C-alpha positions as CSV (number, residue, x, y, z in Angstrom):
1,M,-40.2,-32.6,27.6
2,L,-38.8,-30.4,24.8
3,L,-39.4,-30.4,21.1
4,S,-36.1,-30.5,19.1
5,S,-37.0,-27.5,17.0
6,D,-37.2,-25.3,20.2
7,L,-33.5,-25.8,21.2
8,S,-30.5,-23.9,19.8
9,F,-26.9,-23.5,20.5
10,S,-24.7,-20.5,19.7
11,H,-21.0,-19.9,19.7
12,Q,-19.0,-16.7,19.5
13,R,-16.9,-15.9,16.4
14,S,-16.0,-12.4,17.3
15,V,-16.4,-10.1,20.3
16,M,-19.9,-8.9,19.3
17,S,-21.5,-11.7,17.3
18,A,-22.9,-15.1,18.1
19,N,-23.8,-17.7,15.5
20,A,-26.0,-20.7,15.6
21,V,-24.2,-24.0,15.8
22,S,-24.9,-26.9,13.5
23,C,-25.9,-29.9,15.6
24,T,-28.0,-33.1,15.7
25,I,-30.6,-33.0,18.4
26,K,-32.1,-36.4,19.2
27,S,-35.7,-36.8,20.4
28,P,-36.0,-36.8,24.2
29,V,-35.7,-40.3,25.8
30,A,-37.6,-41.1,29.0
31,L,-35.7,-42.5,32.0
32,Q,-37.9,-45.4,33.2
33,I,-37.3,-47.3,36.5
34,G,-38.9,-50.7,36.6
35,D,-40.8,-52.5,33.8
36,A,-41.8,-50.0,31.1
37,V,-44.5,-52.4,29.9
38,S,-46.3,-53.1,33.2
39,D,-45.7,-49.7,34.8
40,S,-48.3,-47.3,33.4
41,S,-47.1,-44.1,35.0
42,R,-45.3,-41.5,33.0
43,P,-41.7,-40.9,33.9
44,G,-40.7,-37.5,35.1
45,V,-37.2,-37.4,33.6
46,Y,-36.2,-37.1,30.0
47,I,-32.8,-36.9,28.4
48,T,-32.0,-35.0,25.2
49,D,-28.7,-36.0,23.5
50,I,-27.1,-33.3,21.3
51,T,-24.1,-33.9,19.1
52,L,-22.3,-30.9,17.7
53,A,-21.1,-31.0,14.1
54,E,-17.7,-29.8,15.2
55,P,-16.1,-29.0,18.5
56,V,-17.0,-25.4,19.6
57,N,-16.9,-23.2,22.6
58,I,-20.6,-23.0,23.5
59,Q,-21.7,-19.5,24.5
60,E,-25.4,-19.9,24.9
61,I,-28.1,-22.6,25.0
62,S,-31.6,-21.3,24.1
63,F,-34.9,-23.1,24.3
64,K,-38.6,-22.9,24.9
65,N,-39.8,-24.7,27.9
66,Y,-42.6,-27.3,27.8
67,Y,-43.6,-28.1,31.4
68,T,-40.1,-28.7,32.6
69,A,-39.4,-27.7,36.2
70,Y,-35.7,-28.3,36.5
71,L,-32.8,-28.7,34.0
72,T,-29.4,-30.3,34.2
73,V,-26.7,-29.7,31.6
74,R,-23.8,-32.2,31.0
75,L,-21.0,-31.6,28.5
76,Q,-18.6,-34.1,27.0
77,R,-15.0,-32.9,26.7
78,R,-12.1,-34.6,25.1
79,E,-9.0,-34.6,27.2
80,D,-5.8,-36.6,26.6
81,G,-7.6,-38.8,24.0
82,S,-10.5,-39.8,26.3
83,A,-14.0,-38.4,26.6
84,K,-15.1,-37.1,30.0
85,W,-18.7,-36.0,31.0
86,V,-18.9,-32.9,33.2
87,T,-22.0,-31.6,34.9
88,C,-22.0,-27.9,34.3
89,L,-25.5,-27.0,35.6
90,R,-27.5,-29.1,38.1
91,N,-31.2,-28.7,38.8
92,Y,-31.6,-25.2,37.3
93,C,-35.1,-24.0,38.2
94,L,-37.3,-23.2,35.2
95,M,-40.6,-23.1,37.0
96,S,-41.1,-21.5,40.4
97,N,-43.9,-23.9,41.1
98,P,-44.0,-27.1,39.1
99,H,-47.7,-27.5,39.8
100,A,-48.6,-24.2,38.2
101,E,-48.3,-22.7,34.7
102,D,-45.8,-20.0,35.5
103,G,-42.7,-20.6,33.3
104,S,-44.1,-23.6,31.6
105,H,-43.9,-22.1,28.1
106,D,-41.3,-19.4,28.6
107,Y,-38.1,-19.0,26.5
108,F,-34.8,-19.5,28.4
109,S,-31.2,-18.8,27.6
110,I,-28.4,-20.4,29.6
111,Y,-25.1,-18.5,29.1
112,R,-21.5,-19.7,29.5
113,H,-20.8,-17.7,32.6
114,Q,-23.9,-19.2,34.4
115,V,-22.5,-22.7,34.2
116,G,-18.8,-22.0,34.8
117,M,-17.7,-23.3,31.4
118,R,-14.1,-22.6,30.5
119,N,-12.8,-22.0,27.0
120,R,-12.9,-25.6,25.9
121,Q,-14.2,-27.4,22.8
122,E,-17.4,-29.2,23.6
123,T,-18.5,-32.1,21.3
124,K,-21.6,-33.5,22.9
125,T,-24.2,-32.3,25.3
126,L,-26.8,-34.0,27.4
127,I,-29.7,-32.1,28.8
128,V,-31.8,-33.7,31.6
129,W,-35.3,-32.4,31.8
130,K,-37.1,-33.0,35.1
């Protein structure tokens, strides 16, 4: 799980500078299979929904890890008047061993070239923490 204050986006205004993006980051929501009341186990998957204040070309997503082993990034794009979700990064490894401490509190940056994003205007992002 990730704390909202530990996540940031940046976009590029010129060739050499990147600026923080204004966005709304909702608290992580647990994905629960079965009855959430009677099932006392903690879920292992959380989703963070991020809405960008305006469409931008995301250059970098930076965050501090908090015991997350794998990360998936999905972006919502507007094409021909409809919204389409695209998985840009699937099961990106943040911890080499999920049962150890290595990487559990490290800072990470995911760059545009790592996820094959084209020059498009993204409006929403979903981050799946596993």
